[in-house]
C-alpha positions as CSV (number, residue, x, y, z in Angstrom):
1,M,-42.2,-27.8,-16.5
2,T,-40.4,-24.6,-15.6
3,G,-40.5,-22.9,-19.0
4,K,-36.7,-22.3,-18.8
5,T,-34.7,-24.4,-21.2
6,A,-30.9,-24.7,-21.5
7,V,-29.0,-26.5,-24.3
8,L,-25.9,-28.2,-23.0
9,Y,-23.1,-29.8,-25.1
10,R,-20.7,-32.0,-23.1
11,M,-18.3,-34.8,-23.6
12,V,-19.7,-38.2,-22.7
13,M,-17.4,-40.9,-24.1
14,P,-16.9,-44.5,-23.1
15,E,-13.5,-43.7,-21.6
16,H,-14.2,-40.2,-20.3
17,T,-17.1,-38.2,-19.0
18,C,-16.3,-34.5,-18.6
19,P,-16.6,-33.5,-14.9
20,F,-17.3,-29.9,-15.8
21,G,-20.2,-31.1,-18.0
22,L,-21.7,-32.9,-15.1
23,K,-21.3,-29.8,-12.9
24,S,-22.9,-27.6,-15.6
25,K,-25.9,-30.0,-15.9
26,D,-26.3,-30.1,-12.1
27,L,-26.1,-26.3,-11.8
28,L,-28.7,-25.8,-14.5
29,E,-31.1,-28.3,-13.1
30,R,-30.8,-26.8,-9.6
31,H,-31.6,-23.4,-11.0
32,G,-34.8,-24.6,-12.5
33,F,-33.8,-25.2,-16.1
34,E,-35.0,-28.0,-18.3
35,V,-31.7,-29.3,-19.8
36,E,-31.5,-30.3,-23.5
37,D,-28.5,-32.5,-23.0
38,H,-26.3,-33.2,-26.0
39,H,-23.5,-35.8,-25.7
40,L,-20.3,-35.4,-27.6
41,K,-19.4,-39.1,-27.9
42,S,-16.0,-39.0,-29.5
43,R,-12.9,-36.8,-29.8
44,E,-13.7,-36.2,-33.4
45,E,-17.3,-35.1,-32.6
46,T,-16.0,-32.8,-29.9
47,E,-13.3,-31.2,-32.1
48,A,-15.9,-30.7,-34.8
49,F,-18.3,-29.0,-32.3
50,K,-15.5,-26.7,-31.2
51,R,-14.6,-25.7,-34.7
52,D,-18.3,-25.1,-35.7
53,H,-18.9,-22.9,-32.7
54,Q,-15.4,-21.4,-32.5
55,V,-14.8,-22.3,-28.9
56,K,-11.7,-23.8,-27.3
57,T,-13.4,-26.0,-24.6
58,T,-16.4,-28.0,-23.7
59,P,-18.9,-28.1,-22.1
60,Q,-20.8,-25.2,-23.6
61,T,-24.2,-23.9,-22.5
62,F,-26.8,-22.0,-24.6
63,I,-29.8,-20.2,-23.1
64,D,-32.4,-18.5,-25.3
65,G,-30.1,-18.9,-28.3
66,Q,-27.2,-17.1,-26.5
67,R,-24.0,-19.0,-25.8
68,I,-23.2,-18.6,-22.2
69,G,-19.9,-20.5,-22.3
70,G,-18.2,-23.1,-20.1
71,H,-18.7,-24.1,-16.5
72,D,-17.0,-21.0,-15.1
73,D,-19.0,-18.7,-17.4
74,L,-22.2,-20.4,-16.3
75,R,-21.4,-19.8,-12.7
76,V,-21.0,-16.1,-13.4
77,F,-24.2,-16.1,-15.5
78,L,-26.2,-17.7,-12.7
79,G,-24.8,-15.1,-10.2
80,I,-22.9,-17.7,-8.2
81,D,-19.5,-16.0,-8.9
82,P,-18.7,-12.4,-9.7
83,P,-17.7,-11.4,-13.2
84,K,-14.1,-12.5,-14.0
85,E,-12.8,-8.9,-13.9
86,E,-14.0,-8.6,-10.4
87,Q,-12.7,-12.0,-9.2
88,S,-9.6,-12.0,-7.0
89,D,-6.9,-14.7,-6.7
90,T,-6.9,-14.2,-3.0
91,S,-8.7,-16.9,-1.0
92,Y,-8.9,-17.5,2.8
93,R,-11.0,-20.6,2.4
94,P,-8.1,-23.1,2.9
95,V,-7.2,-21.4,6.2
96,I,-10.8,-21.1,7.4
97,A,-11.3,-24.8,6.6
98,I,-8.2,-25.9,8.5
99,F,-8.8,-23.9,11.6
100,S,-12.5,-24.7,11.7
101,V,-12.0,-28.5,11.4
102,C,-9.1,-28.4,13.9
103,A,-11.3,-26.5,16.4
104,L,-14.1,-29.0,16.0
105,L,-11.7,-31.9,16.3
106,A,-10.2,-30.5,19.5
107,L,-13.6,-30.1,21.0
108,G,-14.5,-33.6,20.0
109,L,-11.3,-35.0,21.6
110,A,-12.0,-33.0,24.8
111,W,-15.5,-34.3,25.0
112,H,-14.3,-37.9,24.4
113,Q,-11.6,-37.6,27.1
114,Y,-13.3,-35.4,29.7
115,G,-17.0,-35.4,28.9
116,T,-16.9,-31.6,28.4
117,V,-15.4,-29.1,26.0
118,L,-14.6,-26.5,28.6
119,V,-11.1,-27.6,29.5
120,W,-7.7,-26.1,28.7
121,A,-6.9,-29.3,26.7
122,S,-9.3,-28.1,24.1
123,L,-7.2,-25.0,23.4
124,Q,-4.0,-27.0,23.5
125,W,-5.3,-29.6,21.0
126,F,-6.6,-26.9,18.7
127,L,-3.3,-25.2,18.5
128,S,-1.2,-28.4,18.1
129,L,-3.7,-29.9,15.6
130,S,-3.6,-26.7,13.6
131,M,0.2,-26.9,13.5
132,F,0.5,-30.4,12.1
133,V,-2.4,-30.0,9.7
134,L,-0.8,-26.9,8.3
135,A,2.5,-28.9,8.1
136,I,0.6,-31.5,6.0
137,Q,-0.3,-28.8,3.4
138,K,3.4,-28.0,3.1
139,L,4.6,-31.6,3.0
140,Q,2.5,-32.3,-0.1
141,D,5.1,-30.5,-2.2
142,V,8.1,-29.5,-0.1
143,E,10.0,-28.0,-3.1
144,R,7.1,-25.8,-4.1
145,F,6.6,-24.7,-0.5
146,S,10.3,-23.9,-0.1
147,T,10.4,-21.7,-3.2
148,M,7.5,-19.6,-1.8
149,F,9.0,-19.6,1.7
150,L,12.3,-18.3,0.4
151,N,10.6,-15.1,-0.7
152,Y,10.4,-13.8,2.9
153,D,11.8,-16.1,5.6
154,L,15.0,-14.5,6.9
155,L,16.7,-17.7,8.1
156,A,15.8,-19.7,4.9
157,Q,17.3,-16.9,2.8
158,R,20.6,-17.3,4.6
159,W,20.5,-21.1,4.8
160,V,18.3,-22.6,2.1
161,P,18.0,-26.2,3.5
162,Y,15.9,-24.6,6.4
163,S,13.1,-24.0,3.8
164,R,12.9,-27.8,3.4
165,I,13.3,-28.7,7.1
166,Y,10.7,-26.3,8.3
167,P,7.5,-28.3,7.5
168,Y,9.0,-31.4,9.1
169,G,9.9,-29.5,12.3
170,E,6.3,-28.0,12.4
171,A,4.8,-31.5,11.9
172,L,7.0,-33.0,14.6
173,A,6.2,-30.3,17.1
174,G,2.5,-30.5,16.4
175,I,2.3,-34.3,16.8
176,L,4.4,-34.4,20.0
177,M,2.3,-31.6,21.5
178,T,-1.0,-33.3,20.6
179,A,0.3,-36.5,22.3
180,G,1.7,-34.4,25.2
181,V,5.0,-36.2,25.2
182,L,8.7,-35.1,24.8
183,N,7.9,-31.5,25.6
184,W,11.7,-30.9,25.8
185,I,11.8,-31.5,22.1
186,S,8.5,-30.0,20.9
187,A,8.7,-26.8,22.9
188,P,12.1,-25.5,21.6
189,V,11.3,-26.5,18.0
190,A,8.0,-24.6,18.0
191,L,9.4,-21.6,19.8
192,F,12.4,-21.4,17.4
193,I,10.5,-21.7,14.1
194,G,7.6,-19.6,15.4
195,S,9.9,-16.8,16.5
196,V,11.9,-16.7,13.2
197,G,8.7,-16.9,11.2
198,A,7.0,-14.1,13.1
199,V,10.1,-11.8,12.7
200,S,10.3,-12.6,9.0
201,V,6.6,-11.8,8.4
202,V,6.7,-8.6,10.3
203,K,9.7,-7.4,8.4
204,A,8.4,-8.5,4.9
205,V,4.8,-7.2,5.4
206,Y,4.8,-4.5,8.0
207,I,8.2,-2.9,7.5
208,D,9.2,-3.6,3.9
209,K,5.5,-3.4,2.8
210,R,5.9,-6.2,0.3
211,E,2.9,-8.0,-1.2
212,L,3.6,-11.7,-1.2
213,K,1.7,-15.0,-1.0
214,C,1.8,-16.9,2.2
215,A,3.4,-20.4,2.2
216,C,1.4,-21.3,5.4
217,V,-0.9,-23.7,3.5
218,G,1.6,-24.9,1.0
219,G,3.3,-23.7,-2.2
220,S,0.1,-23.3,-4.2
221,S,-1.5,-20.9,-1.7
222,N,-3.5,-17.9,-2.7
223,V,-3.5,-16.6,0.9
224,P,-1.7,-13.2,1.1
225,L,1.2,-13.0,3.5
226,G,0.3,-11.2,6.6
227,F,-2.2,-11.8,9.4
228,V,-2.6,-15.5,8.8
229,S,1.1,-16.4,8.6
230,L,1.8,-14.2,11.6
231,T,-1.0,-15.9,13.5
232,E,0.4,-19.3,12.6
233,N,3.8,-18.3,14.0
234,L,2.4,-16.7,17.1
235,L,0.4,-20.0,17.8
236,M,3.7,-21.9,17.7
237,I,5.3,-19.4,20.0
238,V,2.5,-19.7,22.5
239,M,2.6,-23.5,22.3
240,G,6.4,-23.5,22.6
241,L,6.1,-21.4,25.8
242,W,3.2,-23.4,27.1
243,M,4.8,-26.8,26.6
244,G,8.2,-25.6,27.7
245,L,6.6,-24.5,31.0
246,A,4.9,-27.8,31.3
247,A,8.2,-29.6,30.8
248,L,9.9,-27.5,33.6
249,V,7.0,-28.1,36.0
250,T,7.0,-31.9,35.4
Protein backbone atom coordinates (compact mmCIF):
# COMPACT_ATOMS: atom_id res chain seq x y z
CA MET A 1 0.00 0.00 0.00
CA THR A 2 1.33 3.42 -0.98
CA GLY A 3 -0.97 5.56 1.12
CA LYS A 4 -1.91 7.57 -1.98
CA THR A 5 -5.42 7.05 -3.27
CA ALA A 6 -7.12 8.46 -6.35
CA VAL A 7 -10.78 8.17 -7.27
CA LEU A 8 -11.39 7.71 -10.97
CA TYR A 9 -14.69 7.82 -12.83
CA ARG A 10 -14.55 6.50 -16.39
CA MET A 11 -16.80 5.07 -19.10
CA VAL A 12 -16.74 1.26 -19.26
CA MET A 13 -19.69 0.09 -21.33
CA PRO A 14 -20.30 -3.11 -23.30
CA GLU A 15 -19.89 -1.26 -26.62
CA HIS A 16 -17.27 1.28 -25.57
CA THR A 17 -14.42 1.63 -23.09
CA CYS A 18 -13.03 5.16 -22.93
CA PRO A 19 -9.34 5.12 -23.98
CA PHE A 20 -8.60 8.23 -21.93
CA GLY A 21 -10.00 6.48 -18.89
CA LEU A 22 -7.57 3.60 -19.45
CA LYS A 23 -4.73 6.09 -19.87
CA SER A 24 -5.69 7.94 -16.68
CA LYS A 25 -5.81 4.69 -14.68
CA ASP A 26 -2.41 3.65 -16.04
CA LEU A 27 -0.87 7.04 -15.22
CA LEU A 28 -2.17 6.97 -11.66
CA GLU A 29 -0.94 3.44 -11.03
CA ARG A 30 2.50 4.20 -12.48
CA HIS A 31 2.74 7.18 -10.15
CA GLY A 32 2.05 5.05 -7.09
CA PHE A 33 -1.65 5.68 -6.54
CA GLU A 34 -4.16 3.14 -5.36
CA VAL A 35 -7.01 3.69 -7.80
CA GLU A 36 -10.61 3.55 -6.66
CA ASP A 37 -11.98 2.76 -10.08
CA HIS A 38 -15.64 3.66 -10.70
CA HIS A 39 -17.17 2.45 -13.97
CA LEU A 40 -19.86 4.48 -15.70
CA LYS A 41 -21.71 1.63 -17.40
CA SER A 42 -24.24 3.45 -19.56
CA ARG A 43 -24.77 6.73 -21.40
CA GLU A 44 -27.44 7.68 -18.89
CA GLU A 45 -25.12 7.05 -15.95
CA THR A 46 -22.35 9.03 -17.64
CA GLU A 47 -24.62 12.00 -18.37
CA ALA A 48 -25.93 11.95 -14.80
CA PHE A 49 -22.36 11.99 -13.45
CA LYS A 50 -21.45 14.96 -15.64
CA ARG A 51 -24.53 16.88 -14.49
CA ASP A 52 -23.88 16.14 -10.83
CA HIS A 53 -20.24 17.25 -11.00
CA GLN A 54 -20.81 20.01 -13.58
CA VAL A 55 -18.21 18.66 -15.99
CA LYS A 56 -18.37 18.26 -19.75
CA THR A 57 -16.25 15.15 -20.19
CA THR A 58 -15.09 11.93 -18.60
CA PRO A 59 -12.86 10.48 -17.23
CA GLN A 60 -12.57 12.58 -14.09
CA THR A 61 -9.96 12.05 -11.37
CA PHE A 62 -10.26 13.11 -7.73
CA ILE A 63 -7.32 13.17 -5.30
CA ASP A 64 -7.72 14.09 -1.63
CA GLY A 65 -11.25 15.27 -2.36
CA GLN A 66 -10.04 17.67 -5.05
CA ARG A 67 -11.21 17.25 -8.63
CA ILE A 68 -8.14 17.11 -10.85
CA GLY A 69 -10.05 16.83 -14.11
CA GLY A 70 -9.65 14.82 -17.29
CA HIS A 71 -6.66 13.00 -18.75
CA ASP A 72 -4.89 16.16 -19.94
CA ASP A 73 -5.43 17.84 -16.56
CA LEU A 74 -4.06 14.76 -14.83
CA ARG A 75 -0.89 14.89 -16.93
CA VAL A 76 -0.39 18.51 -15.83
CA PHE A 77 -1.08 17.64 -12.19
CA LEU A 78 1.49 14.83 -12.26
CA GLY A 79 4.10 17.12 -13.81
CA ILE A 80 4.25 15.27 -17.13
CA ASP A 81 3.07 18.27 -19.15
CA PRO A 82 3.45 21.99 -18.40
CA PRO A 83 0.37 24.01 -17.43
CA LYS A 84 -1.93 24.68 -20.36
CA GLU A 85 -1.08 28.38 -20.48
CA GLU A 86 2.59 27.41 -20.95
CA GLN A 87 1.96 24.76 -23.60
CA SER A 88 2.83 25.50 -27.20
CA ASP A 89 1.16 24.25 -30.35
CA THR A 90 4.59 23.91 -31.93
CA SER A 91 5.99 20.38 -32.06
CA TYR A 92 9.09 19.05 -33.80
CA ARG A 93 8.36 15.47 -32.73
CA PRO A 94 7.00 14.29 -36.13
CA VAL A 95 10.11 15.55 -37.92
CA ILE A 96 12.47 14.07 -35.33
CA ALA A 97 10.67 10.73 -35.58
CA ILE A 98 10.83 10.67 -39.38
CA PHE A 99 14.50 11.61 -39.69
CA SER A 100 15.55 9.30 -36.84
CA VAL A 101 13.76 6.26 -38.26
CA CYS A 102 15.00 6.97 -41.78
CA ALA A 103 18.57 7.30 -40.51
CA LEU A 104 18.36 3.98 -38.67
CA LEU A 105 16.73 2.28 -41.65
CA ALA A 106 19.47 3.60 -43.96
CA LEU A 107 22.13 2.22 -41.64
CA GLY A 108 20.29 -1.10 -41.52
CA LEU A 109 20.15 -1.29 -45.31
CA ALA A 110 23.84 -0.48 -45.56
CA TRP A 111 24.70 -3.16 -43.02
CA HIS A 112 22.57 -5.70 -44.87
CA GLN A 113 24.07 -4.81 -48.25
CA TYR A 114 27.71 -4.14 -47.38
CA GLY A 115 28.27 -5.48 -43.87
CA THR A 116 29.15 -1.99 -42.66
CA VAL A 117 27.39 1.33 -42.13
CA LEU A 118 30.39 3.43 -43.16
CA VAL A 119 29.50 3.76 -46.84
CA TRP A 120 28.20 6.62 -48.99
CA ALA A 121 25.09 4.57 -49.67
CA SER A 122 24.03 5.13 -46.05
CA LEU A 123 23.77 8.87 -46.65
CA GLN A 124 22.09 8.40 -50.01
CA TRP A 125 19.47 6.08 -48.54
CA PHE A 126 18.90 8.38 -45.58
CA LEU A 127 18.17 11.31 -47.87
CA SER A 128 15.98 9.37 -50.31
CA LEU A 129 14.07 7.53 -47.58
CA SER A 130 13.42 10.83 -45.81
CA MET A 131 12.00 12.23 -49.04
CA PHE A 132 9.40 9.57 -49.64
CA VAL A 133 8.46 9.19 -45.96
CA LEU A 134 7.81 12.95 -45.86
CA ALA A 135 5.81 12.52 -49.06
CA ILE A 136 3.69 9.84 -47.37
CA GLN A 137 2.72 12.36 -44.68
CA LYS A 138 1.50 14.74 -47.38
CA LEU A 139 -0.30 12.05 -49.38
CA GLN A 140 -2.50 11.11 -46.41
CA ASP A 141 -4.56 14.24 -47.13
CA VAL A 142 -3.43 15.97 -50.30
CA GLU A 143 -6.12 18.64 -50.18
CA ARG A 144 -5.26 19.66 -46.64
CA PHE A 145 -1.58 19.71 -47.53
CA SER A 146 -2.20 21.83 -50.62
CA THR A 147 -4.14 24.40 -48.60
CA MET A 148 -1.24 24.88 -46.19
CA PHE A 149 1.32 24.73 -49.02
CA LEU A 150 -0.42 27.56 -50.89
CA ASN A 151 0.36 29.89 -48.00
CA TYR A 152 3.98 30.18 -49.04
CA ASP A 153 5.01 28.23 -52.15
CA LEU A 154 5.62 30.70 -54.99
CA LEU A 155 4.91 28.30 -57.87
CA ALA A 156 1.78 26.87 -56.27
CA GLN A 157 0.42 30.38 -55.77
CA ARG A 158 0.76 30.97 -59.51
CA TRP A 159 -0.39 27.50 -60.60
CA VAL A 160 -2.60 25.85 -57.96
CA PRO A 161 -2.46 22.26 -59.37
CA TYR A 162 1.25 22.20 -58.45
CA SER A 163 0.22 22.09 -54.78
CA ARG A 164 -1.42 18.70 -55.45
CA ILE A 165 1.29 17.39 -57.76
CA TYR A 166 4.16 18.18 -55.37
CA PRO A 167 3.81 15.23 -52.94
CA TYR A 168 3.60 12.75 -55.83
CA GLY A 169 6.75 14.21 -57.37
CA GLU A 170 8.57 14.02 -54.03
CA ALA A 171 7.47 10.40 -53.52
CA LEU A 172 8.50 9.42 -57.06
CA ALA A 173 11.94 11.00 -56.72
CA GLY A 174 12.54 9.43 -53.31
CA ILE A 175 11.53 5.93 -54.44
CA LEU A 176 13.62 6.04 -57.62
CA MET A 177 16.63 7.36 -55.71
CA THR A 178 16.34 4.65 -53.08
CA ALA A 179 16.25 2.04 -55.84
CA GLY A 180 19.07 3.79 -57.71
CA VAL A 181 17.21 3.64 -61.04
CA LEU A 182 16.03 6.17 -63.62
CA ASN A 183 18.28 8.91 -62.32
CA TRP A 184 17.45 10.97 -65.41
CA ILE A 185 13.89 11.28 -64.00
CA SER A 186 14.50 11.49 -60.26
CA ALA A 187 17.34 14.01 -60.39
CA PRO A 188 15.51 16.77 -62.33
CA VAL A 189 12.32 16.29 -60.29
CA ALA A 190 14.14 16.56 -56.96
CA LEU A 191 16.27 19.47 -58.12
CA PHE A 192 13.26 21.39 -59.44
CA ILE A 193 10.88 20.99 -56.51
CA GLY A 194 13.72 21.42 -54.00
CA SER A 195 14.90 24.66 -55.60
CA VAL A 196 11.42 26.18 -55.85
CA GLY A 197 10.69 25.14 -52.28
CA ALA A 198 13.92 26.57 -50.89
CA VAL A 199 13.36 29.93 -52.59
CA SER A 200 9.76 30.01 -51.35
CA VAL A 201 10.74 29.30 -47.73
CA VAL A 202 13.56 31.86 -47.76
CA LYS A 203 11.21 34.52 -49.10
CA ALA A 204 8.33 33.74 -46.72
CA VAL A 205 10.36 33.31 -43.52
CA TYR A 206 13.62 35.19 -43.86
CA ILE A 207 12.61 38.06 -46.15
CA ASP A 208 8.89 38.63 -45.50
CA LYS A 209 9.23 37.52 -41.83
CA ARG A 210 5.95 35.61 -41.92
CA GLU A 211 5.04 33.13 -39.16
CA LEU A 212 3.50 30.11 -40.88
CA LYS A 213 3.08 26.39 -40.30
CA CYS A 214 5.22 24.08 -42.39
CA ALA A 215 3.44 21.64 -44.71
CA CYS A 216 6.50 19.36 -44.79
CA VAL A 217 4.86 16.64 -42.67
CA GLY A 218 1.33 17.12 -44.00
CA GLY A 219 -1.54 19.52 -43.67
CA SER A 220 -2.08 18.99 -39.94
CA SER A 221 1.49 19.91 -39.04
CA ASN A 222 2.37 22.01 -35.99
CA VAL A 223 5.95 22.45 -37.21
CA PRO A 224 6.76 26.12 -37.87
CA LEU A 225 7.85 27.01 -41.36
CA GLY A 226 11.56 27.68 -41.45
CA PHE A 227 14.60 25.54 -40.78
CA VAL A 228 12.89 22.14 -41.17
CA SER A 229 11.20 22.92 -44.49
CA LEU A 230 14.33 24.59 -45.79
CA THR A 231 16.34 21.51 -44.79
CA GLU A 232 13.87 19.25 -46.63
CA ASN A 233 14.29 21.30 -49.80
CA LEU A 234 18.05 21.47 -49.50
CA LEU A 235 18.12 17.67 -49.12
CA MET A 236 16.23 17.36 -52.39
CA ILE A 237 18.63 19.76 -54.10
CA VAL A 238 21.63 17.76 -52.86
CA MET A 239 20.06 14.49 -53.98
CA GLY A 240 19.09 15.98 -57.32
CA LEU A 241 22.66 17.11 -57.96
CA TRP A 242 24.10 13.85 -56.66
CA MET A 243 21.88 11.58 -58.75
CA GLY A 244 22.17 13.88 -61.75
CA LEU A 245 25.95 13.56 -61.59
CA ALA A 246 25.59 9.79 -61.25
CA ALA A 247 23.38 9.72 -64.35
CA LEU A 248 25.98 11.67 -66.36
CA VAL A 249 28.84 9.43 -65.18
CA THR A 250 27.00 6.24 -66.08
